[in-house]
KOLTORPA-917765 format. One record per residue (C-alpha): x, y, z; residue number from 1; residue in three letters. Coordinates in Angstrom, 1 decimal. Last residue first. Layout:
BEGIN
rec u->X&v->Y&w->Z&i->NUM&aa->ALA
...
//
This chain:
BEGIN
rec u->57.6&v->7.4&w->-323.8&i->371&aa->SER
rec u->55.7&v->5.2&w->-321.4&i->370&aa->THR
rec u->58.7&v->2.7&w->-321.2&i->369&aa->LYS
rec u->61.1&v->5.7&w->-320.4&i->368&aa->ASP
rec u->59.0&v->7.5&w->-317.8&i->367&aa->THR
rec u->58.8&v->4.4&w->-315.9&i->366&aa->LYS
rec u->62.6&v->3.7&w->-316.1&i->365&aa->GLN
rec u->63.2&v->7.2&w->-315.0&i->364&aa->LEU
rec u->60.6&v->6.9&w->-312.1&i->363&aa->ASN
rec u->62.5&v->3.7&w->-310.9&i->362&aa->GLN
rec u->65.9&v->5.7&w->-311.2&i->361&aa->TRP
rec u->65.4&v->8.1&w->-308.6&i->360&aa->VAL
rec u->68.7&v->9.8&w->-309.0&i->359&aa->MET
rec u->70.1&v->11.7&w->-305.9&i->358&aa->HIS
rec u->72.2&v->15.0&w->-306.0&i->357&aa->ASN
rec u->69.4&v->17.0&w->-304.6&i->356&aa->THR
rec u->70.2&v->18.1&w->-301.2&i->355&aa->SER
rec u->73.9&v->17.8&w->-302.4&i->354&aa->GLN
rec u->73.9&v->21.1&w->-304.3&i->353&aa->ARG
rec u->73.0&v->22.5&w->-307.7&i->352&aa->CYS
rec u->73.0&v->26.3&w->-307.7&i->351&aa->ASP
rec u->70.3&v->27.1&w->-310.5&i->350&aa->LEU
rec u->70.9&v->30.6&w->-311.7&i->349&aa->VAL
rec u->68.7&v->33.9&w->-311.6&i->348&aa->HIS
rec u->68.8&v->37.0&w->-313.7&i->347&aa->PRO
rec u->67.6&v->40.0&w->-312.1&i->346&aa->SER
rec u->65.1&v->41.8&w->-314.3&i->345&aa->TYR
rec u->64.8&v->45.5&w->-314.7&i->344&aa->ILE
rec u->61.9&v->48.0&w->-315.1&i->343&aa->LEU
rec u->63.0&v->51.6&w->-315.8&i->342&aa->PRO
rec u->61.2&v->54.6&w->-314.5&i->341&aa->ALA
rec u->60.0&v->56.5&w->-317.7&i->340&aa->GLU
rec u->60.5&v->60.5&w->-316.9&i->339&aa->GLY
rec u->57.4&v->62.8&w->-316.7&i->338&aa->LYS
rec u->57.2&v->62.9&w->-312.7&i->337&aa->GLY
rec u->58.2&v->66.5&w->-312.3&i->336&aa->GLU
rec u->61.4&v->65.3&w->-310.4&i->335&aa->PRO
rec u->62.4&v->63.5&w->-313.7&i->334&aa->ARG
rec u->64.4&v->60.4&w->-313.2&i->333&aa->PHE
rec u->65.7&v->58.6&w->-316.2&i->332&aa->TRP
rec u->68.9&v->59.0&w->-317.3&i->331&aa->GLU
rec u->69.7&v->61.6&w->-314.7&i->330&aa->ASP
rec u->69.4&v->58.5&w->-312.5&i->329&aa->ALA
rec u->72.4&v->56.9&w->-313.5&i->328&aa->ARG
rec u->73.6&v->56.8&w->-309.8&i->327&aa->LEU
rec u->70.6&v->55.7&w->-308.5&i->326&aa->ILE
rec u->70.2&v->52.8&w->-310.8&i->325&aa->LEU
rec u->74.0&v->51.8&w->-310.1&i->324&aa->GLU
rec u->72.9&v->51.6&w->-306.4&i->323&aa->VAL
rec u->69.9&v->49.3&w->-307.2&i->322&aa->ALA
rec u->71.8&v->47.0&w->-309.3&i->321&aa->MET
rec u->74.4&v->46.6&w->-306.6&i->320&aa->THR
rec u->71.6&v->45.7&w->-304.4&i->319&aa->GLY
rec u->70.1&v->43.0&w->-306.9&i->318&aa->ILE
rec u->73.5&v->41.6&w->-307.1&i->317&aa->ARG
rec u->73.8&v->40.8&w->-303.6&i->316&aa->ALA
rec u->70.1&v->39.0&w->-303.6&i->315&aa->TYR
rec u->71.1&v->36.9&w->-306.6&i->314&aa->GLY
rec u->68.0&v->35.3&w->-307.5&i->313&aa->VAL
rec u->69.7&v->31.8&w->-306.7&i->312&aa->ASP
rec u->67.3&v->28.8&w->-307.4&i->311&aa->VAL
rec u->68.5&v->26.3&w->-304.6&i->310&aa->THR
rec u->70.2&v->23.1&w->-303.9&i->309&aa->SER
rec u->70.9&v->23.1&w->-299.9&i->308&aa->LEU
rec u->74.0&v->21.9&w->-298.4&i->307&aa->PRO
rec u->74.0&v->18.6&w->-296.9&i->306&aa->PRO
rec u->74.0&v->19.3&w->-293.8&i->305&aa->THR
rec u->73.1&v->23.1&w->-293.9&i->304&aa->LEU
rec u->76.0&v->25.7&w->-294.4&i->303&aa->LEU
rec u->75.7&v->26.2&w->-298.0&i->302&aa->THR
rec u->72.1&v->27.4&w->-297.3&i->301&aa->ARG
rec u->73.3&v->30.0&w->-295.2&i->300&aa->THR
rec u->74.1&v->33.0&w->-298.2&i->299&aa->PRO
rec u->70.3&v->32.8&w->-298.8&i->298&aa->MET
rec u->69.7&v->32.0&w->-302.7&i->297&aa->GLY
rec u->65.9&v->32.5&w->-303.3&i->296&aa->CYS
rec u->64.6&v->28.9&w->-303.7&i->295&aa->PHE
rec u->64.9&v->25.8&w->-302.0&i->294&aa->GLY
rec u->65.0&v->22.1&w->-303.4&i->293&aa->MET
rec u->65.0&v->19.3&w->-300.9&i->292&aa->VAL
rec u->65.4&v->15.5&w->-302.0&i->291&aa->ALA
rec u->63.5&v->13.0&w->-300.0&i->290&aa->VAL
rec u->64.9&v->9.3&w->-299.2&i->289&aa->ASP
rec u->68.5&v->9.7&w->-300.8&i->288&aa->GLU
rec u->68.4&v->13.3&w->-300.8&i->287&aa->PRO
rec u->68.3&v->14.1&w->-297.4&i->286&aa->ILE
rec u->67.8&v->10.9&w->-295.4&i->285&aa->ARG
rec u->64.4&v->10.4&w->-293.8&i->284&aa->LEU
rec u->64.5&v->9.2&w->-290.0&i->283&aa->GLY
rec u->61.2&v->11.0&w->-289.4&i->282&aa->LEU
rec u->63.5&v->13.3&w->-287.4&i->281&aa->ALA
rec u->65.7&v->14.2&w->-290.0&i->280&aa->GLN
rec u->62.4&v->15.3&w->-292.3&i->279&aa->LEU
rec u->61.6&v->17.4&w->-289.5&i->278&aa->ALA
rec u->65.0&v->18.5&w->-288.9&i->277&aa->PRO
rec u->65.5&v->19.7&w->-292.8&i->276&aa->TYR
rec u->62.0&v->21.4&w->-293.3&i->275&aa->CYS
rec u->63.1&v->24.6&w->-291.5&i->274&aa->LEU
rec u->66.0&v->24.8&w->-293.8&i->273&aa->MET
rec u->63.7&v->24.6&w->-297.0&i->272&aa->ALA
rec u->61.3&v->27.1&w->-295.5&i->271&aa->ILE
rec u->64.5&v->29.5&w->-295.2&i->270&aa->TYR
rec u->65.5&v->28.7&w->-298.6&i->269&aa->ASP
rec u->62.2&v->29.7&w->-299.9&i->268&aa->SER
rec u->58.5&v->28.5&w->-301.5&i->267&aa->PHE
rec u->60.1&v->24.6&w->-301.1&i->266&aa->CYS
rec u->59.8&v->22.2&w->-303.8&i->265&aa->MET
rec u->60.4&v->19.1&w->-301.6&i->264&aa->LEU
rec u->61.4&v->15.7&w->-303.2&i->263&aa->ALA
rec u->60.5&v->11.9&w->-303.4&i->262&aa->THR
rec u->57.0&v->12.2&w->-302.1&i->261&aa->PRO
rec u->55.5&v->9.2&w->-299.9&i->260&aa->ARG
rec u->52.7&v->7.7&w->-301.5&i->259&aa->VAL
rec u->49.9&v->7.0&w->-299.0&i->258&aa->LYS
rec u->50.6&v->10.5&w->-297.3&i->257&aa->GLN
rec u->49.5&v->10.7&w->-293.8&i->256&aa->GLN
rec u->52.6&v->10.7&w->-291.8&i->255&aa->ARG
rec u->54.7&v->12.7&w->-294.5&i->254&aa->PHE
rec u->52.0&v->15.5&w->-293.9&i->253&aa->PHE
rec u->52.1&v->15.2&w->-290.1&i->252&aa->ASN
rec u->55.8&v->15.4&w->-289.8&i->251&aa->GLN
rec u->56.2&v->18.4&w->-292.2&i->250&aa->ILE
rec u->53.2&v->20.3&w->-290.3&i->249&aa->MET
rec u->54.6&v->19.9&w->-286.7&i->248&aa->GLU
rec u->58.2&v->21.1&w->-287.8&i->247&aa->PHE
rec u->56.6&v->23.9&w->-289.7&i->246&aa->VAL
rec u->54.6&v->24.9&w->-286.7&i->245&aa->THR
rec u->57.4&v->24.6&w->-284.3&i->244&aa->LYS
rec u->59.9&v->26.7&w->-286.4&i->243&aa->GLU
rec u->57.3&v->29.6&w->-286.9&i->242&aa->ASN
rec u->57.7&v->31.0&w->-290.5&i->241&aa->TYR
rec u->54.1&v->31.2&w->-291.2&i->240&aa->ASN
rec u->50.8&v->29.6&w->-292.0&i->239&aa->PRO
rec u->52.4&v->26.8&w->-294.0&i->238&aa->LEU
rec u->50.4&v->25.4&w->-296.7&i->237&aa->ASN
rec u->51.7&v->22.0&w->-298.0&i->236&aa->ILE
rec u->50.7&v->20.7&w->-301.5&i->235&aa->THR
rec u->50.8&v->16.8&w->-302.6&i->234&aa->LEU
rec u->47.0&v->16.6&w->-302.1&i->233&aa->ALA
rec u->46.4&v->19.3&w->-304.8&i->232&aa->PRO
rec u->47.4&v->16.2&w->-307.1&i->231&aa->ASP
rec u->49.7&v->17.5&w->-309.8&i->230&aa->SER
rec u->51.9&v->14.5&w->-310.1&i->229&aa->ASN
rec u->54.6&v->15.2&w->-312.1&i->228&aa->MET
rec u->55.4&v->14.7&w->-316.0&i->227&aa->GLY
rec u->57.0&v->18.1&w->-316.3&i->226&aa->LEU
rec u->53.9&v->19.7&w->-318.4&i->225&aa->SER
rec u->51.7&v->17.9&w->-315.6&i->224&aa->ASP
rec u->53.6&v->20.2&w->-313.0&i->223&aa->LEU
rec u->53.3&v->23.0&w->-315.0&i->222&aa->LEU
rec u->49.5&v->22.6&w->-315.4&i->221&aa->ALA
rec u->48.8&v->22.3&w->-312.0&i->220&aa->ALA
rec u->50.9&v->25.6&w->-311.4&i->219&aa->TYR
rec u->48.7&v->27.4&w->-313.9&i->218&aa->ASP
rec u->45.5&v->26.0&w->-312.0&i->217&aa->GLU
rec u->46.8&v->27.0&w->-308.7&i->216&aa->LYS
rec u->47.8&v->30.5&w->-310.0&i->215&aa->SER
rec u->51.4&v->31.0&w->-310.3&i->214&aa->TYR
rec u->53.4&v->34.2&w->-309.7&i->213&aa->GLY
rec u->55.5&v->32.8&w->-307.1&i->212&aa->ARG
rec u->52.7&v->31.2&w->-305.1&i->211&aa->GLN
rec u->51.3&v->34.0&w->-303.0&i->210&aa->HIS
rec u->47.8&v->33.5&w->-301.2&i->209&aa->THR
rec u->48.3&v->29.8&w->-300.4&i->208&aa->SER
rec u->50.4&v->30.3&w->-297.2&i->207&aa->ASN
rec u->54.0&v->29.8&w->-297.1&i->206&aa->LEU
rec u->54.3&v->27.1&w->-300.0&i->205&aa->TRP
rec u->55.6&v->23.8&w->-299.7&i->204&aa->VAL
rec u->55.4&v->21.8&w->-302.9&i->203&aa->THR
rec u->55.2&v->18.1&w->-302.7&i->202&aa->ALA
rec u->57.1&v->16.3&w->-305.6&i->201&aa->VAL
rec u->56.2&v->13.0&w->-306.6&i->200&aa->GLN
rec u->57.6&v->12.6&w->-310.0&i->199&aa->ARG
rec u->61.1&v->13.4&w->-309.3&i->198&aa->HIS
rec u->63.7&v->11.6&w->-312.0&i->197&aa->GLY
rec u->66.7&v->13.6&w->-311.4&i->196&aa->PHE
rec u->66.0&v->15.9&w->-314.3&i->195&aa->CYS
rec u->62.4&v->16.4&w->-313.0&i->194&aa->ALA
rec u->63.8&v->17.8&w->-309.6&i->193&aa->LEU
rec u->65.8&v->20.6&w->-311.7&i->192&aa->HIS
rec u->62.8&v->21.2&w->-313.9&i->191&aa->ARG
rec u->61.1&v->21.9&w->-310.7&i->190&aa->LEU
rec u->63.7&v->24.5&w->-309.8&i->189&aa->GLY
rec u->63.7&v->25.9&w->-313.1&i->188&aa->ASP
rec u->59.9&v->26.4&w->-312.9&i->187&aa->ALA
rec u->60.2&v->28.5&w->-309.6&i->186&aa->PHE
rec u->62.8&v->30.9&w->-311.8&i->185&aa->ALA
rec u->60.7&v->31.0&w->-314.7&i->184&aa->ALA
rec u->57.5&v->31.8&w->-312.8&i->183&aa->ARG
rec u->59.2&v->34.5&w->-310.4&i->182&aa->GLU
rec u->60.8&v->36.3&w->-313.0&i->181&aa->ASN
rec u->63.0&v->38.7&w->-311.2&i->180&aa->MET
rec u->62.1&v->42.5&w->-310.4&i->179&aa->ALA
rec u->64.5&v->45.4&w->-310.1&i->178&aa->ILE
rec u->61.7&v->48.2&w->-310.0&i->177&aa->ILE
rec u->62.1&v->52.0&w->-310.9&i->176&aa->PRO
rec u->58.9&v->53.8&w->-309.7&i->175&aa->LEU
rec u->55.5&v->54.3&w->-311.4&i->174&aa->GLY
rec u->54.0&v->53.0&w->-308.5&i->173&aa->THR
rec u->51.1&v->50.7&w->-309.6&i->172&aa->ILE
rec u->52.4&v->49.9&w->-313.2&i->171&aa->LYS
rec u->56.1&v->49.0&w->-311.8&i->170&aa->HIS
rec u->54.5&v->47.2&w->-308.8&i->169&aa->ASP
rec u->52.8&v->44.6&w->-311.6&i->168&aa->GLU
rec u->56.5&v->43.8&w->-312.4&i->167&aa->GLU
rec u->57.2&v->42.8&w->-309.1&i->166&aa->LEU
rec u->59.6&v->43.9&w->-306.6&i->165&aa->ALA
rec u->63.1&v->43.1&w->-305.5&i->164&aa->HIS
rec u->64.5&v->46.4&w->-304.8&i->163&aa->ALA
rec u->62.2&v->49.5&w->-305.5&i->162&aa->LEU
rec u->64.7&v->52.4&w->-306.6&i->161&aa->VAL
rec u->64.0&v->56.0&w->-305.5&i->160&aa->ALA
rec u->65.1&v->59.2&w->-307.1&i->159&aa->PRO
rec u->64.6&v->62.0&w->-304.8&i->158&aa->LEU
rec u->61.4&v->64.4&w->-304.9&i->157&aa->GLY
rec u->61.1&v->63.7&w->-301.3&i->156&aa->THR
rec u->57.5&v->63.4&w->-301.1&i->155&aa->GLY
rec u->57.3&v->60.8&w->-303.7&i->154&aa->ARG
rec u->59.3&v->58.4&w->-301.8&i->153&aa->LEU
rec u->57.1&v->59.2&w->-298.4&i->152&aa->LEU
rec u->53.8&v->59.0&w->-299.8&i->151&aa->ASP
rec u->55.0&v->55.7&w->-301.6&i->150&aa->LEU
rec u->56.3&v->54.3&w->-298.2&i->149&aa->ILE
rec u->52.7&v->55.5&w->-296.8&i->148&aa->PRO
rec u->51.0&v->52.9&w->-299.1&i->147&aa->GLU
rec u->48.2&v->54.1&w->-301.3&i->146&aa->HIS
rec u->48.9&v->52.2&w->-304.7&i->145&aa->GLY
rec u->48.1&v->48.8&w->-304.0&i->144&aa->HIS
rec u->51.7&v->47.5&w->-303.8&i->143&aa->PHE
rec u->52.9&v->44.1&w->-303.6&i->142&aa->PHE
rec u->56.2&v->44.7&w->-303.2&i->141&aa->SER
rec u->58.8&v->46.3&w->-300.8&i->140&aa->ALA
rec u->62.8&v->46.8&w->-300.6&i->139&aa->VAL
rec u->63.7&v->50.2&w->-300.1&i->138&aa->THR
rec u->66.6&v->52.3&w->-302.1&i->137&aa->ILE
rec u->66.4&v->56.0&w->-301.8&i->136&aa->ILE
rec u->68.5&v->58.9&w->-303.4&i->135&aa->GLY
rec u->70.9&v->61.8&w->-303.1&i->134&aa->MET
rec u->70.2&v->62.2&w->-299.2&i->133&aa->TYR
rec u->70.4&v->65.2&w->-296.6&i->132&aa->LYS
rec u->68.2&v->67.8&w->-297.8&i->131&aa->GLN
rec u->65.5&v->65.6&w->-299.4&i->130&aa->ARG
rec u->65.5&v->63.2&w->-296.5&i->129&aa->ILE
rec u->64.6&v->66.1&w->-294.0&i->128&aa->LYS
rec u->61.7&v->67.3&w->-296.4&i->127&aa->GLU
rec u->60.2&v->63.7&w->-296.5&i->126&aa->ALA
rec u->60.0&v->63.3&w->-292.7&i->125&aa->LEU
rec u->58.0&v->66.5&w->-292.3&i->124&aa->ALA
rec u->55.8&v->64.8&w->-295.1&i->123&aa->LEU
rec u->55.6&v->61.6&w->-293.5&i->122&aa->ILE
rec u->55.3&v->62.5&w->-289.7&i->121&aa->GLY
rec u->51.2&v->61.8&w->-289.6&i->120&aa->ASN
rec u->51.6&v->58.5&w->-290.9&i->119&aa->SER
rec u->53.8&v->57.8&w->-287.6&i->118&aa->PRO
rec u->57.5&v->57.1&w->-288.0&i->117&aa->ILE
rec u->59.0&v->54.2&w->-286.2&i->116&aa->LEU
rec u->57.8&v->51.9&w->-288.8&i->115&aa->SER
rec u->59.8&v->53.5&w->-291.6&i->114&aa->LEU
rec u->63.0&v->52.1&w->-290.1&i->113&aa->ASP
rec u->66.1&v->53.9&w->-291.5&i->112&aa->PHE
rec u->69.4&v->52.8&w->-292.7&i->111&aa->ILE
rec u->72.1&v->55.2&w->-293.8&i->110&aa->ASP
rec u->74.7&v->55.0&w->-296.8&i->109&aa->MET
rec u->77.8&v->57.1&w->-297.7&i->108&aa->GLY
rec u->79.1&v->56.8&w->-300.9&i->107&aa->LEU
rec u->82.6&v->56.5&w->-302.1&i->106&aa->GLY
rec u->81.6&v->54.3&w->-305.3&i->105&aa->HIS
rec u->83.0&v->51.1&w->-304.0&i->104&aa->GLN
rec u->81.8&v->51.8&w->-300.6&i->103&aa->ARG
rec u->78.2&v->52.3&w->-301.6&i->102&aa->CYS
rec u->78.3&v->49.1&w->-303.9&i->101&aa->ALA
rec u->79.2&v->47.1&w->-300.8&i->100&aa->GLN
rec u->76.6&v->48.7&w->-298.8&i->99&aa->ASN
rec u->73.8&v->47.9&w->-301.3&i->98&aa->VAL
rec u->75.0&v->44.2&w->-301.7&i->97&aa->GLY
rec u->75.0&v->43.7&w->-298.1&i->96&aa->PRO
rec u->71.5&v->45.1&w->-297.9&i->95&aa->LEU
rec u->70.1&v->42.7&w->-300.3&i->94&aa->ILE
rec u->70.3&v->39.7&w->-297.9&i->93&aa->HIS
rec u->68.1&v->41.1&w->-294.9&i->92&aa->MET
rec u->66.0&v->43.1&w->-297.5&i->91&aa->ALA
rec u->64.9&v->39.6&w->-299.0&i->90&aa->PRO
rec u->63.2&v->38.3&w->-295.6&i->89&aa->GLN
rec u->63.9&v->34.9&w->-294.2&i->88&aa->TYR
rec u->66.7&v->36.5&w->-291.8&i->87&aa->GLU
rec u->64.5&v->39.3&w->-290.1&i->86&aa->GLU
rec u->65.4&v->42.6&w->-291.5&i->85&aa->MET
rec u->62.0&v->43.4&w->-292.8&i->84&aa->SER
rec u->60.5&v->42.5&w->-289.3&i->83&aa->GLY
rec u->58.3&v->45.5&w->-288.8&i->82&aa->PRO
rec u->57.7&v->47.3&w->-292.3&i->81&aa->SER
rec u->59.4&v->49.3&w->-295.0&i->80&aa->ASP
rec u->63.0&v->49.4&w->-294.0&i->79&aa->ASN
rec u->64.4&v->52.2&w->-295.9&i->78&aa->ILE
rec u->68.0&v->52.6&w->-297.5&i->77&aa->PHE
rec u->69.1&v->56.1&w->-297.6&i->76&aa->LEU
rec u->71.8&v->57.0&w->-300.1&i->75&aa->LEU
rec u->74.5&v->59.3&w->-299.1&i->74&aa->LYS
rec u->77.0&v->61.8&w->-300.7&i->73&aa->ARG
rec u->80.3&v->61.9&w->-298.8&i->72&aa->PRO
rec u->80.7&v->64.4&w->-296.1&i->71&aa->GLU
rec u->83.8&v->66.8&w->-297.1&i->70&aa->PRO
rec u->86.8&v->65.5&w->-295.5&i->69&aa->LEU
rec u->87.8&v->67.3&w->-292.5&i->68&aa->VAL
rec u->91.5&v->68.5&w->-293.4&i->67&aa->MET
rec u->94.8&v->67.8&w->-291.8&i->66&aa->THR
rec u->97.8&v->69.8&w->-293.1&i->65&aa->GLY
rec u->97.9&v->70.9&w->-296.6&i->64&aa->ASN
rec u->101.1&v->70.2&w->-297.9&i->63&aa->ARG
rec u->102.4&v->67.2&w->-296.0&i->62&aa->PRO
rec u->98.7&v->65.4&w->-296.3&i->61&aa->THR
rec u->96.3&v->64.1&w->-293.6&i->60&aa->ARG
rec u->92.8&v->63.2&w->-294.5&i->59&aa->VAL
rec u->89.8&v->63.3&w->-292.1&i->58&aa->ILE
rec u->86.4&v->61.5&w->-291.2&i->57&aa->LEU
rec u->87.6&v->58.4&w->-293.2&i->56&aa->GLY
rec u->87.6&v->56.2&w->-290.2&i->55&aa->GLU
rec u->91.3&v->55.5&w->-290.9&i->54&aa->LYS
rec u->91.9&v->59.1&w->-290.5&i->53&aa->ALA
rec u->90.0&v->59.5&w->-287.2&i->52&aa->LEU
rec u->92.3&v->57.0&w->-285.9&i->51&aa->ARG
rec u->95.2&v->58.4&w->-287.3&i->50&aa->ALA
rec u->94.2&v->61.7&w->-285.9&i->49&aa->LEU
rec u->93.7&v->60.2&w->-282.1&i->48&aa->ALA
rec u->97.3&v->58.7&w->-282.3&i->47&aa->SER
rec u->98.7&v->61.9&w->-283.7&i->46&aa->ARG
rec u->97.3&v->64.0&w->-280.5&i->45&aa->LEU
rec u->98.5&v->61.3&w->-278.1&i->44&aa->THR
rec u->102.2&v->61.3&w->-279.7&i->43&aa->VAL
rec u->102.0&v->65.3&w->-280.3&i->42&aa->ARG
rec u->101.3&v->65.6&w->-276.2&i->41&aa->SER
rec u->98.0&v->66.6&w->-274.9&i->40&aa->VAL
rec u->96.7&v->69.8&w->-273.5&i->39&aa->GLY
rec u->93.6&v->70.1&w->-276.3&i->38&aa->LEU
rec u->94.3&v->73.8&w->-277.2&i->37&aa->GLN
rec u->98.2&v->73.5&w->-277.1&i->36&aa->ARG
rec u->98.2&v->70.4&w->-278.8&i->35&aa->CYS
rec u->95.9&v->71.9&w->-281.7&i->34&aa->PHE
rec u->98.5&v->74.8&w->-281.7&i->33&aa->GLU
rec u->101.6&v->72.5&w->-282.2&i->32&aa->PRO
rec u->99.9&v->70.2&w->-284.3&i->31&aa->GLU
rec u->98.5&v->72.8&w->-287.1&i->30&aa->ALA
rec u->94.9&v->73.7&w->-286.3&i->29&aa->PRO
rec u->92.2&v->71.3&w->-288.7&i->28&aa->LEU
rec u->91.3&v->72.5&w->-292.2&i->27&aa->ARG
rec u->87.9&v->72.9&w->-293.2&i->26&aa->SER
rec u->86.3&v->70.5&w->-296.0&i->25&aa->GLY
rec u->83.6&v->69.4&w->-293.6&i->24&aa->CYS
rec u->83.0&v->71.8&w->-290.9&i->23&aa->PRO
rec u->85.3&v->71.9&w->-287.6&i->22&aa->TYR
rec u->83.2&v->73.2&w->-284.8&i->21&aa->GLN
rec u->80.3&v->71.6&w->-286.8&i->20&aa->GLY
rec u->79.2&v->69.4&w->-284.0&i->19&aa->SER
rec u->80.3&v->66.2&w->-285.8&i->18&aa->GLU
rec u->83.8&v->67.5&w->-286.2&i->17&aa->ILE
rec u->84.0&v->69.0&w->-282.7&i->16&aa->ALA
rec u->82.7&v->65.4&w->-281.4&i->15&aa->ALA
rec u->85.4&v->63.8&w->-283.4&i->14&aa->ARG
rec u->87.9&v->66.1&w->-282.0&i->13&aa->ILE
rec u->86.9&v->65.3&w->-278.4&i->12&aa->ARG
rec u->86.2&v->61.6&w->-278.6&i->11&aa->ASP
rec u->89.8&v->61.0&w->-280.4&i->10&aa->TYR
rec u->91.2&v->63.1&w->-277.4&i->9&aa->THR
rec u->89.3&v->61.2&w->-275.1&i->8&aa->GLN
rec u->90.6&v->57.9&w->-276.3&i->7&aa->ASN
rec u->94.4&v->59.1&w->-276.3&i->6&aa->LYS
rec u->94.2&v->60.0&w->-273.0&i->5&aa->LYS
rec u->92.6&v->57.0&w->-271.8&i->4&aa->LEU
rec u->95.4&v->55.1&w->-273.8&i->3&aa->LYS
rec u->98.2&v->57.0&w->-272.1&i->2&aa->GLU
rec u->96.5&v->56.4&w->-268.3&i->1&aa->MET
//
């Protein structure tokens, strides 16, 4: 019964704060008066106040009594499209970095799903956002210049950052961009495989429209420069992230190959993870029979058996960089649009783990004889 009364008291005080009965920065009644108003004991009241203080809604000091804290400045994190918070999407892994940076700087953060708003409601939404937030972060790319998210960002008149976008997006949108050098990063993944002697490397793309900044001709030239087989037959174009589809396509690919690839270079870590069960079902060991190289740096890659090697683009760091850009908006943001929005590159690093930790000695010896 006592626990129920403490919870009820907590709920009543919190509701009063959220409704504006006790505005931000105001002082709550002194304990004796507050107990009388609520009809509870001091023990019950203090338990409720301690919980509210722990949640950051109030602060209690001997001199000033109990104060409702001012509402923290807030950032808005916008999900641009349905499915943007699925495990395979960058937003899912950038968000924790945004959240941590907000906590470090004493900022609040809300998450909003733009797909829930009809296109004719964008302007009204922009005004509400302008009144409540100090800046916006979203993870979106491949812009054409007429997307609803751009109408919203511009309509708010707030500083907004596109995290994990492309250099081309900077030119099209005029907004601050945190990009990565996809071409250099993907090439570093291939170089890692080349160092272990791999020459027959199959590349697993997620459809053929976006090949990490490479045209088909450029990618073939890159493979040739690394001494790798650039035969288009060593390409797997997956239509989607469907587990069953990936499993079947990987198995069919290996069964049809006259010369079996010694390594897979994958479009993303998530694709690499989906390849594992297909290879294992074929009786192929990772990395002894087939090495697997990922790309992106998903945190769960270390939980695989064996742990996945990848090119880590630093998702959490991108989130931190986006928050810091907003906090320094006075250096680049001009509501009238005359400022120069920064283009920043997030560095990438090779994270070499057991999925590629095997030398292909025969290939190395062939290379030595021909050199």
